[in-house]
Backbone as a ProteinNet text record, in pm:
[ID]
protein_1_A
[PRIMARY]
XXXXXXXXXXXXXXXXXXXXXXXXXXXXXXXXXXXXXXXXXXXXXXXXXXXXXXXXXXXXXXXXXXXXXXXXXXXXXXXXXXXXXXXXXXXXXXXXXXXXXXXXXXXXXXXXXXXXXXXXXXXXXXXXXXXXXXXXXXXXXXXXXXXXXXXXXXXXXXXXXXXXXXXXXXXXXXXXXXXXXXXXXXXXXXXXXXXXXXXXXXXXXXXXXXXXXXXXXXXXXXXXXXXXXXXXXXXXXXXXXXXXXXXXXXXXXXXXXXXXXXXXXXXXXXXXXXXXXXXXXXXXXXXXXXXXXXXXXXXXXXXXXXXXXXX
[TERTIARY]
8459	8528.3	8460.9	8462.1	8406.8	8520.2	8490	8589.7	8534.1	8623.2	8588.3	8702	8673.2	8776.8	8815.5	8941.7	8986.1	8954.9	8914.9	8880	8991.9	8951.4	9045.5	9147.6	9111	9207	9137.4	9216.4	9166.3	9202.3	9234.7	9276.2	9154.6	9122.8	9013.8	9073.1	9036.2	9100.2	8997.1	9042.2	8957.2	8938.5	8819.8	8791.3	8862.4	8918.8	9007.9	9149	9238.4	9377	9466	9560.7	9653.7	9761.8	9765.4	9865	10000	10106.5	10239.5	10327.4	10273.5	10359.6	10415	10333.6	10389.9	10496.1	10488.2	10589.6	10727.3	10731.2	10859.3	10931.2	10856.4	10912.6	10980.8	10924.7	10980.6	10867	10871	10777.3	10642	10629.4	10501.9	10518.3	10618.7	10639.4	10696.7	10659.9	10712.1	10648.3	10728	10680.7	10774.7	10718.4	10798.2	10775.8	10884.9	10873.6	10785	10801.4	10722.2	10573.4	10536.3	10395.2	10342.8	10426.7	10386.7	10363.7	10454.8	10441.2	10315.6	10293	10171.2	10045.7	10055.2	9939.9	9904.7	10006.1	9981	9909.8	9953.8	9889	9744.8	9722.7	9587.1	9498.1	9555	9479.9	9436.1	9527.4	9495.1	9391.6	9401	9302.4	9162.1	9152.5	9022.7	8981.5	9056.1	9018.9	9079.3	9164.9	9232.9	9344.3	9336.6	9436.9	9515.6	9498.3	9551.5	9645.1	9770.6	9871.9	9943.2	9949.3	10005.4	10132.3	10233.9	10358.6	10417.5	10540	10612	10759.8	10842.1	10986	11040.6	10968	11016.7	10978.1	10889.4	10849.7	10965.1	11028.7	11145.6	11260.1	11260.4	11363.9	11384.7	11273.8	11278.2	11243.8	11241.8	11212.9	11073.4	10976.1	10839.2	10833	10898.2	10897.5	10964	11075.5	11145	11059.9	10993.4	10908.4	10790.8	10730.8	10618.9	10664.2	10784.1	10837.5	10850.5	10898.7	10910.4	10772.4	10676.9	10542.6	10472.2	10505.1	10436	10515.9	10624.1	10705.5	10620.2	10621.1	10542.3	10396	10355	10213.5	10193.2	10298.4	10293.9	10178	10152.2	10051.1	9909.3	9893.5	9759.9	9721.6	9810.4	9785.3	9808.9	9757.6	9781.4	9869.6	9984.5	10076.7	10071.5	10047.5	10053.6	10177.4	10255.6	10376.3	10374.9	10461.3	10465	10608.5	10624	10754.5	10740.5	10853.6	10851.5	10902.8	10929.4	10990.1	11132.7	11229.9	11370.9	11430.3	11516.4	11590.2	11738.1	11811.1	11954.3	12029.3	12134.5	12218.7	12136.9	12035.9	11954.2	11847.3	11835.6	11735.6	11625.3	11502.3	11387.5	11327.8	11303.6	11245.3	11171	11088.7	11009.2	11081.9	11070.4	11134.9	11052.2	10995.9	10918.5	10991.3	11120.3	11194	11198	11197.1	11204.6	11325.3	11438.2	11559.2	11538.6	11474	11451.3	11344.9	11243.7	11139	11198.8	11283.7	11346.5	11430.2	11506.3	11591.4	11507.9	11402.7	11317.4	11244.7	11196	11123.3	11214.6	11335.1	11429.7	11457.2	11472.9	11498	11380.5	11260	11140.2	11120.4	11140.4	11126.6	11224.3	11347.3	11447	11407.6	11366.4	11332.5	11207.3	11111.8	10989.7	11009.9	11120.4	11146.5	11046.3	11009.2	10909.2	10952.9	10893.4	10925.6	10835	10728.3	10633.2	10559.9	10510.9	10425.8	10290.7	10185.1	10051.6	10005.9	10033	9987.1	10100.5	10154.4	10267	10215.5	10232.4	10164.7	10261.9	10227.4	10302.8	10270.4	10368.9	10344	10307.5	10390.6	10364.4	10416.1	10347.3	10398.2	10512	10615.1	10729	10713.8	10605.9	10579	10691.8	10768	10875	10861.6	10851.6	10846.1	10708.8	10700.6	10571.1	10504.4	10374.3	10303.2	10317.9	10336.7	10355.4	10480.8	10586.8	10710	10689.7	10610.1	10583.1	10503.3	10397.8	10313.7	10392.9	10478.7	10558.2	10646.5	10716.4	10804.1	10723.7	10608.4	10524.9	10468.3	10430.7	10383.4	10494.9	10615.5	10728.5	10754	10745.6	10763.9	10650.3	10532	10417.2	10437.6	10485.1	10510.1	10615.8	10711.8	10817.5	10772.8	10653.7	10601.4	10644	10712.7	10758.1	10643.1	10544.5	10424.4	10302.9	10190.8	10068.5	9982.7	9971.2	9892.3	9957.9	9913.8	9968.9	9858	9889.8	9790.3	9851.4	9770.5	9805.9	9789.6	9853.4	9839.2	9854.3	9778.3	9788.3	9770.5	9664	9630.4	9507.7	9499.8	9388.8	9336.3	9244.9	9174.1	9270.9	9379	9473.7	9545.2	9543.5	9612.2	9524.5	9393.8	9302.2	9316.9	9340.2	9352.7	9470.8	9583.6	9701.7	9676.4	9604.6	9586.4	9471.8	9377.4	9255.3	9282.3	9393	9424.7	9459.2	9483.6	9516.8	9406.6	9286.6	9171.2	9164.1	9149.1	9144.8	9277.7	9385.9	9518.5	9544.1	9520.5	9539.4	9420.5	9444.6	9336.4	9286.3	9365.9	9328.4	9398.8	9352	9423.9	9398.8	9498.6	9490.2	9485.8	9413.7	9419.7	9381.2	9419.1	9384.1	9234.9	9169.9	9027	8983.7	8906.7	8849.9	8746.6	8679.3	8587.1	8661.4	8791.8	8872.4	8932.4	8919.8	8978.9	8896.6	8802.3	8716.6	8747	8862.2	8895.4	8912.6	8945.1	8969.6	8847.9	8734.5	8617.3	8574.9	8565.4	8521.8	8621	8751.2	8853.2	8842.9	8812.8	8803.4	8689.9	8573.8	8460.5	8484.4	8547.7	8576.4	8676.7	8783.5	8886.1	8829	8743.2	8683.8	8607.9	8532.3	8451.2	8534.2	8619.6	8690.5	8805.3	8861.3	8971.7	8930.9	8807.1	8756.1	8849.9	8878.7	8969.8	8900.8	8951.2	8897	8958.9	8877.2	8931.8	8983.2	9098.8	9155.8	9188.8	9149.8	9172.8	9285.3	9376.4	9477.5	9448.2	9511.3	9476.1	9333	9282.2	9139.4	9093.7	9187.6	9156.1	9210.4	9242.4	9293.1	9420.2	9512.8	9636.9	9609.9	9489.4	9456.7	9360.4	9334.3	9246.3	9104.7	9062.3	8925.4	8907.3	9014	9001.3	8946.4	8942.1	8891.3	8993	9118.3	9220.9	9284.9	9255.7	9326.2	9228.3	9280	9200.3	9284.3	9230.5	9300.6	9430	9448.5	9569.4	9672.4	9643.4	9736.8	9867	9978.3	10110.4	10187.9	10254.9	10334.1	10482.6	10563.7	10707.5	10767.4	10893	10960.9	10976.5	10964.9	10976.6	10844.1	10743	10611	10578.2	10555.5	10532.4	10413.7	10320.9	10201.4	10228.9	10351.8	10391.1	10412.8	10426.3	10455.7	10326.6	10331.1	10211.9	10157	10243.2	10197.9	10092.5	10091.8	9987.5	9870.3	9793.3	9693.7	9583.1	9561.2	9452.4	9469.9	9591.2	9619.8	9655.9	9621.3	9662.8	9553.5	9542.5	9458.7	9312.1	9252.1	9108.4	9072.6	9163.3	9134.7	9121.3	9205.3	9195.3	9059.8	9017.6	8890.6	8773.6	8779.9	8676	8673	8790.2	8796.9	8741.2	8765.7	8713.2	8560.2	8502.9	8356.8	8304.5	8375.5	8336.8	8340.4	8445.9	8460.3	8342.8	8299.7	8186.8	8057.9	8042.3	7925.6	7933.2	8053.6	8073.2	8044	8063.6	8053.1	7917.5	7805.2	7677	7650.2	7704.3	7687.7	7760.9	7883.6	7958.7	7890.6	7833.9	7764.4	7641.2	7565.8	7444.5	7477.4	7588.4	7625.2	7720.9	7768.1	7864.5	7998.3	8041.1	8164	8259.3	8388.5	8487.6	8470.3	8527.3	8521.1	8598.8	8708.5	8782.7	8694.5	8615.2	8525.8	8420.5	8370.4	8271	8333.7	8455.5	8523.9	8547.4	8586	8610.2	8479.1	8375.8	8246.3	8187.5	8208.2	8158.5	8214.4	8344	8404.7	8352.4	8344.8	8298.8	8156.8	8072.1	7933.3	7919	7994.8	7979.5	8046.9	8155.6	8224	8210.9	8107	8085.1	8204	8226.2	8331.9	8469.8	8490.9	8620.4	8696.6	8823.5	8908.9	8962.4	8958.2	9008	9143	9245.7	9376	9383.5	9429	9447.4	9568	9660.6	9779.7	9751	9840.9	9828.2	9966.9	9986.8	10116.3	10116.6	9996.5	9988.4	9859	9844.9	9725.2	9595	9596.7	9474.9	9420.3	9510	9465.6	9406.6	9468.9	9416.1	9283.4	9265.9	9138.3	9028.3	9062.8	8967	8928	9025.9	8997.9	8911.1	8936.7	8863	8714.5	8679.2	8538	8459.6	8530.8	8462.7	8392.5	8418.2	8361	8232.3	8150.4	8034.1	7920.4	7897.1	7778.7	7755.6	7648.4	7614.9	7574.5	7612.1	7558.1	7418.1	7332.5	7201.4	7216.6	7123.4	7132.5	7139.3	7060.1	7060.6	7196.8	7265	7397.8	7499.8	7492.3	7581.4	7558.5	7431.1	7398.1	7450.5	7439.6	7486.5	7638.7	7707.8	7852.6	7899.3	7828.5	7858.7	7843.2	7737.1	7708	7813.1	7846.4	7939.2	8082.5	8114	8251.3	8275.7	8175.2	8191.9	8287.4
7666.3	7785.1	7835.6	7964.3	8027.1	8054.7	8040.9	8062.4	8154	8229.3	8306.6	8290.8	8326	8329.5	8474.4	8507	8644.5	8690.8	8815	8873.6	8851.4	8827.1	8816.5	8704.7	8601.1	8495.3	8361.1	8259.3	8126.6	8088.5	8188.4	8163.2	8153.8	8031.1	8009.3	8012.4	8112.9	8135.6	8139.2	8104.8	8121.5	8270.2	8306.5	8448.5	8498.3	8406.5	8443.1	8402.4	8499.1	8478.6	8501.7	8414	8432.5	8531.9	8645.4	8747.6	8711.3	8747.6	8702.4	8802	8919	9015.7	8960.9	8898.7	8841.4	8734.5	8667.6	8567.5	8630.2	8760.6	8829.5	8833	8800.2	8790	8918.9	9030.6	9161.2	9257.8	9313.8	9419.3	9373	9244.9	9194.2	9124.3	9165.8	9103.7	8963.3	8877	8740.6	8656.8	8617.6	8536.1	8417.7	8297.1	8175.4	8106.2	8068.1	8006.3	7881.8	7796	7673.1	7703.8	7803.8	7839.1	7894.3	7967.8	8018.4	7903.2	7808	7692.1	7612.7	7595.8	7526.2	7603.8	7736.4	7819.2	7797.9	7784.4	7757.1	7623.1	7523.2	7391.5	7399.9	7475.2	7491.8	7563.5	7661.8	7733.9	7639.3	7558.1	7465.3	7362.3	7319.7	7225	7284.3	7417	7485.2	7530.9	7493.5	7525.8	7651.9	7717.4	7836.9	7792.8	7839.6	7800.1	7918.8	8036.3	8161.5	8221.6	8246.1	8297.1	8415.5	8526	8650.6	8686.1	8728.1	8770.2	8885.7	8925	9029.4	9013.2	9053.4	9037.2	9123.2	9228.3	9319.4	9276.6	9179.2	9133.4	9056.2	9121	9057.5	9041.7	9124.1	9119.5	8977.5	8911.2	8777.5	8667.4	8698.1	8594.6	8537	8622	8574.1	8472.6	8501.2	8409.3	8276.7	8283.5	8159.8	8075.8	8142	8070.3	8005.7	8079.8	8024.5	7903.9	7911.8	7799.3	7674.3	7691.5	7577.4	7520.6	7609.1	7565.1	7491.6	7528.6	7469.9	7359.5	7315.5	7209.8	7086.9	7047.9	6933.2	6963.2	7088.5	7124.6	7236.4	7275.6	7393.3	7389.4	7273.3	7265	7281.8	7278.9	7288.5	7429.9	7527.1	7662.5	7767.1	7885.9	8003.8	8097.9	8133.7	8225	8362	8463.4	8602.5	8665.2	8734.1	8800.4	8944.9	9027.4	9168.4	9215.1	9316.1	9374.1	9526.2	9593.2	9738.1	9817.1	9750.9	9817.5	9766.4	9856.4	9818.6	9869.2	9789.8	9830.7	9810.9	9921.6	9913.6	10012.2	9962.8	10046.5	10121.8	10053	10113.2	10207.9	10225.8	10316.3	10235.4	10277.4	10212.6	10305.7	10255	10337.4	10247.2	10308.5	10233.8	10228.7	10114.7	10097.8	10001.5	10051.9	9970.4	9952.6	9982	9972.1	9827.8	9806.3	9669.9	9593.4	9662.6	9596.5	9542.6	9622.6	9578.5	9468.5	9479.1	9376.9	9240.8	9234.5	9106.4	9052.6	9141	9099.4	9057.2	9135.8	9106	8973.6	8951	8827.2	8706	8715.6	8604.2	8572.4	8676.4	8655.6	8591.8	8636.2	8580.6	8434.9	8402.8	8263.2	8173.1	8219.9	8140	8120	8227.9	8217.1	8132.6	8141.5	8062	7916.5	7889.3	7752.8	7704.1	7792.7	7759.2	7809	7753.4	7795.6	7908.8	7935.4	8036.7	8097.7	8218.1	8287	8307.7	8270.3	8277.8	8421.4	8508.3	8647.3	8737.7	8815.9	8904.5	9048.1	9118.8	9246.8	9363.4	9477	9600	9646	9643.5	9677.7	9825.4	9910.8	10055.2	10106.4	10202.9	10268.8	10361.8	10370.4	10455.9	10598	10622.8	10755.7	10803.9	10709	10740.4	10654.1	10524.1	10430.8	10434	10456.5	10453.9	10318.1	10318	10191.4	10102.5	10163	10083.2	9996.6	10050.4	9973.7	9859.5	9886.8	9784.3	9669.9	9704.6	9602.3	9522	9588.3	9518.9	9411.2	9444	9344.5	9235.1	9271.1	9169.1	9072.3	9124.8	9038.2	8945.1	8996.5	8914.8	8802.5	8835.5	8733.9	8631.4	8678.7	8587.9	8491.5	8543	8458.2	8352.7	8386.2	8291.6	8191.9	8213	8119.9	8146.3	8259	8290	8340.1	8403.8	8446.4	8406.3	8386	8350.5	8474.1	8561.2	8683.7	8792.2	8916	9025.2	9117.2	9184.2	9266.7	9393.4	9465.1	9597.5	9601.4	9698.9	9719.2	9867.4	9912.4	10051.1	10154.1	10137	10233.9	10312.9	10435.6	10521.3	10598	10686.9	10755.5	10819.7	10879.1	10947.8	10852.8	10723.5	10625.7	10570.7	10591.8	10521.9	10563.3	10689.7	10734.2	10665.9	10657.9	10593.1	10445.5	10381	10236.8	10193.2	10283.7	10245.9	10192	10234.7	10187.4	10038.3	9981.9	9839.7	9760.9	9811.8	9740.2	9600.9	9500.2	9362.8	9290.6	9365.6	9302.9	9261.8	9354.8	9325.3	9244.3	9159	9072.4	9111.8	9188	9219.2	9346	9398.6	9507	9498.2	9541.9	9542.6	9685.2	9703.6	9830.5	9807.1	9900.6	9889.1	9914.5	9823.7	9841	9751.9	9808	9733.2	9821.9	9767.7	9849.1	9961.5	9944.5	10048	10146.4	10117.7	10204.1	10196.3	10288.5	10288.6	10406.5	10469.2	10588.5	10559.4	10434.9	10399.8	10337.9	10340.9	10268.5	10314.2	10442.7	10493.2	10455.3	10464.3	10427.4	10279.3	10196	10051.3	10020.1	10079.4	10051.7	10107.9	10223.3	10281.6	10197.3	10155.7	10075.8	9943.8	9884	9756.3	9770.9	9878	9896.9	9945.8	10044.1	10107.6	10022.6	9934.7	9850.3	9704.8	9670.1	9532.4	9435.2	9466.1	9383.8	9341.4	9234.6	9184.2	9259	9315	9384.2	9286.1	9318.9	9243.3	9343.5	9314.9	9409.4	9362.6	9454.3	9424.8	9511	9476	9544.3	9515.5	9400.9	9370.4	9357.8	9335.1	9328.2	9450.8	9555.7	9677	9652.8	9571.9	9531.7	9458.8	9404.3	9323.8	9387.9	9517.9	9585.8	9530.3	9476.9	9427.9	9284.7	9225.9	9090.1	9091	9208.8	9218.4	9182.2	9160.9	9119.6	9236.7	9359.6	9474.3	9575.3	9657.3	9763.7	9889.9	9992.4	10121.3	10115.2	10009.6	9996	9902	9848.5	9756.1	9827.8	9760.1	9815.7	9717.3	9770.1	9687.7	9715	9611.3	9627.4	9698.6	9735.7	9807.4	9721.5	9588	9499.6	9481.6	9559.6	9553.3	9688.8	9690.7	9816.6	9895.1	9825.4	9891.6	9983.4	9979.6	10071.9	10212.6	10225	10354.3	10429.1	10560.3	10643.9	10634.2	10598.7	10590.8	10482.2	10383.9	10281	10331.8	10418.4	10500.3	10419.1	10296.8	10217.2	10189.6	10206.4	10174.5	10297.1	10415.1	10535	10642.3	10714.2	10832.5	10809.5	10909.7	10905.4	10790	10755.5	10645.7	10514.1	10493.3	10373.4	10367.9	10478.9	10480.6	10453.5	10508.6	10483.6	10335.4	10277.6	10136.2	10046.9	10083.2	10003.9	10011.4	10123.6	10134	10037.4	10031.6	9939.1	9795.4	9762.4	9626.9	9592.6	9686.8	9660.9	9637.2	9703.1	9680.5	9542.7	9495.7	9365.7	9249.5	9269.4	9158	9088	9158.2	9087.3	9019.9	9075.6	9012.9	8879.3	8879.6	8755.1	8651.4	8697.1	8604.7	8544.6	8627.3	8576.8	8468.2	8486.1	8391.9	8283	8294.2	8198	8208	8332.4	8354.2	8444.5	8433.6	8521.4	8663.5	8760	8898.7	8914.5	8842.8	8847.8	8803	8699.6	8648.5	8752.4	8825.6	8930.8	9040.7	9082	9186.5	9142.9	9018.3	8964.4	8951.2	8902.7	8882.5	9014	9121.1	9252.2	9285.6	9266.5	9299	9207.7	9078.3	8983.2	9012.2	9055.8	9086.8	9224.5	9320.3	9458.3	9483.3	9411.9	9423.1	9288.4	9269.8	9139.9	9097.8	8967.1	8910.6	8967.1	8993.2	9041.9	8930.3	8958.3	8867.4	8944.7	8881.9	8944.2	8883.4	8967.6	8924.9	8948.2	8849	8867.4	8785.2	8852.3	8785.5	8701	8608.2	8524.1	8479.5	8474.3	8432.9	8288.6	8231.2	8095.4	8029.8	7898.6	7828.6	7881.1	7917.7	7967.3	8090.6	8179.7	8301.4	8271.9	8182.8	8154.1	8080.2	7995.3	7925.4	8024.6	8123.8	8228.5	8306.7	8339.7	8412.9	8330.8	8200.9	8113.8	8107.9	8140.9	8143.2	8252.3	8339.4	8444.5	8393.3	8268.1	8212.9	8137	8127.5	8037.5	8076.3	8204.1	8252.3	8396.7	8456.7	8592.4	8676.4	8802.1	8899.3	8938.2	8969.1	9021.8	9165.9	9211.7	9347.2	9451	9431.5	9526.8	9531.2	9416.6	9411.5	9484.7	9464.7	9536.7	9686.5	9726.7	9869	9928.9	9854.8	9907	9918.9	9820.9	9826.8	9940.8	9963.9	10078.4	10209.3	10217.9	10341.7	10370.2	10270.5	10291	10312.8	10265.3	10274	10395.4	10476.9	10595.9	10696.4
9706.9	9657.5	9529.7	9510.8	9390.5	9291.2	9162.4	9058.7	8950.3	8888.1	8769.3	8668.6	8544.5	8441.9	8419.3	8435.1	8416.1	8274.3	8261.9	8133.1	8030.4	7907.7	7794.9	7814.2	7889.4	7918.2	7933.2	7954.2	7986.7	8130.5	8212.4	8349.5	8440.9	8484.2	8579.1	8719.1	8796.4	8926	9038	9157.8	9275.7	9302.2	9350.4	9376.3	9502.3	9577	9686.5	9645.8	9647.2	9606.3	9727.8	9749.9	9861.5	9822.1	9891.3	9864.1	9922.2	9850.7	9887.6	9959.9	9997.3	10065.4	10197.1	10283.7	10407	10380.3	10263.7	10230.3	10212.7	10191.8	10183.5	10316.9	10424.9	10560	10603.2	10557.6	10593.5	10625.2	10744.6	10779.2	10826.7	10859.7	10910	11044.3	11121.8	11251.5	11238.1	11330.9	11333.8	11223.3	11126.5	11014.9	10999.6	10996.3	10987.4	10852.3	10787.6	10656.3	10658.3	10759.8	10764.6	10771	10849.6	10860	10727.9	10655.9	10524.8	10427.2	10427.9	10339.4	10376.1	10505.7	10549.8	10511	10510.1	10471.5	10324.5	10238.9	10096.7	10080.9	10154.5	10148.1	10196.6	10304.4	10356.9	10256	10187.9	10085.4	9973.9	9927	9819.3	9864.5	9989.8	10042.7	10042.5	10056.1	10055.4	9916.2	9814.6	9676.9	9621.7	9697.3	9646.4	9551.6	9428.2	9328.3	9274.8	9335.7	9283.1	9388	9347	9438.7	9373.6	9447.3	9394.8	9471.6	9398.7	9462.1	9381.5	9417.1	9343.3	9370.4	9273.7	9291.2	9403.5	9439.3	9543.5	9684.1	9699.5	9832.8	9896.4	9994	10054.8	9957	9852.5	9748.3	9696.2	9664.8	9607.2	9705.4	9833.8	9934.5	9916.5	9884.6	9865.8	9752.5	9642	9527.9	9564.6	9635.1	9673.5	9768.9	9862	9957.7	9886.4	9793.5	9717.9	9636.1	9580	9502.3	9590.1	9711.8	9802.9	9835.4	9857.9	9895.4	9781.5	9658.4	9542.6	9474.9	9537.1	9477.6	9447	9320.8	9277.7	9253.1	9271.3	9257.1	9154.3	9085.2	8997.7	8897.9	8840.3	8735.1	8788.7	8920.1	8979.4	9019.3	8996.3	9046.1	8937.9	8965.8	8883.5	8963.9	8908.3	8975.6	8908.2	8989.6	8944.7	9006.5	8926	8975.5	8925.5	8982.5	8945	8925.3	8839	8810.5	8806.7	8809.8	8791.2	8909.4	9021.7	9137.1	9151.2	9136.2	9147	9277.5	9334.5	9454.2	9425.7	9421.7	9393.3	9481.9	9546.3	9632.9	9737.3	9788.9	9894.2	9844.8	9713.7	9657.1	9587.4	9607.5	9544.4	9440	9320	9214.8	9118	9032.8	8936.5	8802.1	8736.5	8607	8522.6	8413.4	8319.5	8186.8	8184.2	8058.2	8009.8	7878.6	7824.8	7876.4	7891.9	7939.9	8081.2	8165.9	8303.6	8309.1	8226.7	8226.6	8193.9	8093.1	8057.7	8173	8236.6	8348	8468	8498.2	8612	8592.5	8471.5	8442.8	8457	8404.8	8416.9	8563.4	8644.8	8786.8	8857.3	8824.3	8887.9	8850	8723.4	8680	8754.7	8771.3	8842.1	8988.2	9055	9196.9	9218.4	9126.4	9136.8	9096.1	9030.2	8986.1	8883.9	8792.4	8691.9	8555.1	8450.6	8314.5	8266.3	8339.7	8294.1	8413.5	8394.2	8491.9	8426	8495.4	8436.3	8413.2	8510.3	8502.2	8548.4	8456.7	8486.6	8485.2	8596.8	8615.4	8634.3	8577.4	8600.7	8742.6	8829.9	8970.7	8984.9	8927.2	8920.5	8786.9	8728	8608.3	8648.1	8561.7	8594.9	8541.1	8464.5	8407.9	8316.2	8264.4	8169.7	8044.6	8063.9	7952.2	7885.8	7755.3	7686.5	7703.8	7723.1	7742.1	7618.7	7502	7380.6	7390.3	7451.9	7468.6	7567.9	7672.4	7773.8	7713	7640.4	7579.2	7476.8	7401.6	7298.8	7361.8	7470	7531.2	7600.2	7658.4	7721.4	7616.6	7502.4	7394	7346.2	7341.9	7299.7	7399.9	7528.5	7632.6	7630.4	7593.9	7581.4	7465.5	7353.9	7236.4	7265.6	7350.2	7385.8	7491.5	7548.6	7646.7	7789.8	7812.9	7948.6	8036.7	7975.1	8047.1	7964.1	8032	7960.5	7932.6	8030.8	8017.2	8100.8	8078.1	8159.2	8208.7	8321.2	8388.2	8445.6	8520.8	8572.5	8723.9	8784.7	8928.2	8958.8	9056.7	9104.8	8993.4	8917.5	8813.6	8857.6	8806	8846.3	8725.3	8748.6	8640.7	8540.9	8591.2	8503.7	8408	8440.1	8355.5	8243.9	8254	8164.4	8018.5	7993.1	7853.8	7785.8	7854.8	7799.2	7772.7	7865.2	7859.3	7769.1	7742	7670.4	7530.4	7469.5	7333.9	7333	7451.4	7461.9	7530.7	7520.1	7574.9	7512.5	7597.8	7550.7	7559.6	7582.1	7594.7	7740.2	7831.5	7973.1	8023.4	8121.9	8169.6	8308.3	8383.1	8520.7	8566.7	8679.4	8745.7	8895.3	8970.4	9116.3	9168.2	9279	9350.3	9495.1	9581.2	9722.3	9740	9810.9	9836.1	9952.1	10041.1	10153.3	10220.6	10319.4	10399.9	10471.5	10488.8	10553.6	10453.9	10323.8	10221	10093.3	10079.9	9961	9868.8	9888.8	9811.4	9662.4	9627.9	9487.4	9419.9	9486.9	9437.5	9297.3	9276.5	9145.4	9037	9067.7	8970.6	8934.1	9032.7	9008.8	8912.4	8936.1	8847.3	8707.3	8697.8	8566.4	8489.1	8557.5	8490.1	8441.9	8522.9	8483.3	8351.6	8338.6	8219	8100.5	8123.3	8012.4	7956.4	8040.7	7995.3	7977.4	8018.6	8009.9	8080.6	8207.1	8286.9	8416.1	8475.7	8601.7	8718.3	8809.6	8926.6	9030.4	9088.6	9199.4	9309.5	9431.3	9539.7	9631.4	9662.2	9764.3	9887.4	9999.1	10124	10163.3	10124.5	10137.2	10282	10372.9	10515.9	10589.7	10514.2	10577.3	10656.2	10598.9	10665.2	10796.4	10811.2	10927.8	11025.3	11012.1	11107.7	11102.1	10985.9	10971.1	11022	11074.3	11129.9	11271.9	11334.4	11471.5	11578	11539.7	11635.8	11709.1	11664.9	11719.1	11779.9	11870.3	11931.1	11942.4	12006.9	12012.1	12092.4	12170.6	12251	12188.9	12072.3	12007.9	11971.5	11994.7	11967.5	11879.4	11777.7	11687.2	11708.6	11694.8	11708.1	11588.1	11600.1	11492.9	11367.8	11383.5	11268.1	11195.3	11235.1	11172.9	11113.1	10981.4	10909.8	10963.9	11026.8	11077.6	11196.6	11248	11354.4	11300.6	11168.2	11106.5	11073.4	11091.1	11070.1	10928.7	10832.3	10693.9	10676.7	10766.3	10765	10847.6	10782.6	10851.9	10918	10872.5	10929.6	11078.3	11129.6	11268.7	11352	11301.7	11372.7	11371.3	11481.6	11491.6	11462.9	11399.5	11370.6	11277.6	11186.5	11093.7	11169.8	11267.6	11349.8	11419.8	11478.5	11551.3	11456.9	11336.3	11236.6	11199.2	11179.7	11143.5	11253.7	11378.3	11489.3	11494.8	11451.9	11441.4	11334.5	11222.1	11114.7	11166	11238.3	11292.3	11383.3	11465.7	11556	11477.6	11364.4	11279	11212.5	11188.2	11124.5	11218.7	11347.3	11442.5	11437.8	11449.8	11446.2	11312.2	11204.3	11072.7	11070.7	11121.3	11127.7	11214.5	11325	11415.8	11349.6	11276	11209.3	11107.3	11038.5	10932.5	10980.9	11104.4	11155	11084.9	11053.1	10978.5	11056.7	11025.3	11086.3	11034.2	11107.4	11060.4	10929.6	10916.4	10790.1	10674.7	10697.7	10593.7	10556.6	10655.2	10628.2	10542.2	10577.6	10501	10356.9	10338.4	10204.8	10127.7	10195.8	10130.2	10081.3	10157.5	10113.6	9975.6	9956.7	9827.8	9717.8	9746.1	9645	9600.7	9694.5	9661	9597.1	9646.5	9600.8	9465.2	9438.5	9309.1	9238.9	9161.1	9095.7	9008.9	9002.3	8918.8	8952.4	9079.8	9126.3	9195.4	9223.4	9300.5	9420	9536.1	9658.5	9694.7	9700.9	9749.1	9899.2	9972	10116.1	10160.5	10223.8	10271.4	10394.3	10422	10540.3	10583.3	10715.2	10768.6	10818.4	10831.5	10885.2	10837.2	10854.7	10805.7	10865.5	10992.6	11054.5	10985.3	10943.9	10876.7	10739.8	10665.5	10532.1	10541.4	10641.8	10658.9	10696.5	10778.3	10811.9	10687.7	10604.5	10481	10386.4	10379.8	10287.7	10321.3	10445.8	10484.1	10410.6	10338.7	10263.6	10139.3	10100.9	9977.5	10003.7	9897.4	9893.3	9987.2	10003.5	10073.9	10030.1	10076	10034.6	10154.4	10151.8	10246.2	10201.4	10296.7	10263.1	10215.6	10132.9	10078.8	10190	10294.2	10405.7	10473.7	10476.9	10538.5	10452.1	10321	10230.1	10243.6	10244.8	10255.2	10385.1	10494.3	10623.3	10624.3	10567.2	10562.6	10471.5	10362.3	10277.4	10353.5	10428.4	10501.9	10609.3	10687.4	10798	10750.6	10629	10578.8	10488.4	10471.3	10386.5	10452.6
[MASK]
+++++++++++++++++++++++++++++++++++++++++++++++++++++++++++++++++++++++++++++++++++++++++++++++++++++++++++++++++++++++++++++++++++++++++++++++++++++++++++++++++++++++++++++++++++++++++++++++++++++++++++++++++++++++++++++++++++++++++++++++++++++++++++++++++++++++++++++++++++++++++++++++++++++++++++++++++++++++

């Protein structure tokens, strides 16, 4: 496994991070708690020490499942969590207020069964609370030992001016990025330089389309979010484009003896140096396939071809 130290921190993390959205057991089809717990164990066996979740994933279910999976192993891992998405009375909205941050953090700590969170991240900005207020409360929580460091998620060019005054405070940021979604590429490189933070990519397998398991006739049940048109990777022209990318990936995977998921992950690791790739998994087989993305390199010609086909 490959490791890096997140910017402005002492957090040494695996460059492959197990994403916790499927652990929420909502919107990903058939998901079994035992298989999720076994997947965490399989990840750790392969050297993955970095696990990302959020309080909104399954409204706390992801955090509780991760806590069960890490029972007795907490000191061996780095846990990243997120706050800022509230669900009340059937309504979902963003809230970065200091009052909500304190409440959200207390809830996450309880569900995770831990005294501290290694990396606490703003899931989405609410466009109301001044960033100075957010940083102030996060610093206070850091001083109390409830969090070790804090980071960002889903930020773009318009956010950089506001955030630049706190360069060196945040240690990381997340954004959607994969061979199936390169629309945020320029923002990712700019944020990395202007904020001095480590990039982390979510949606790194294009919600699964880059694993090669699906085709134009694949159908998802109503309990799977990918059945909805908003998940564009599985619908219309975008689906057909993604299937072309997958076909280009196949010979690369064969040459290296790697899964297609590993090729998709390796592209990001090679193309965005010193980055971390988040990829969800519902069972041990998926996490083992993802782990194959570590400890090898794509050839330059392969990177160039994948860049070309994914434009």
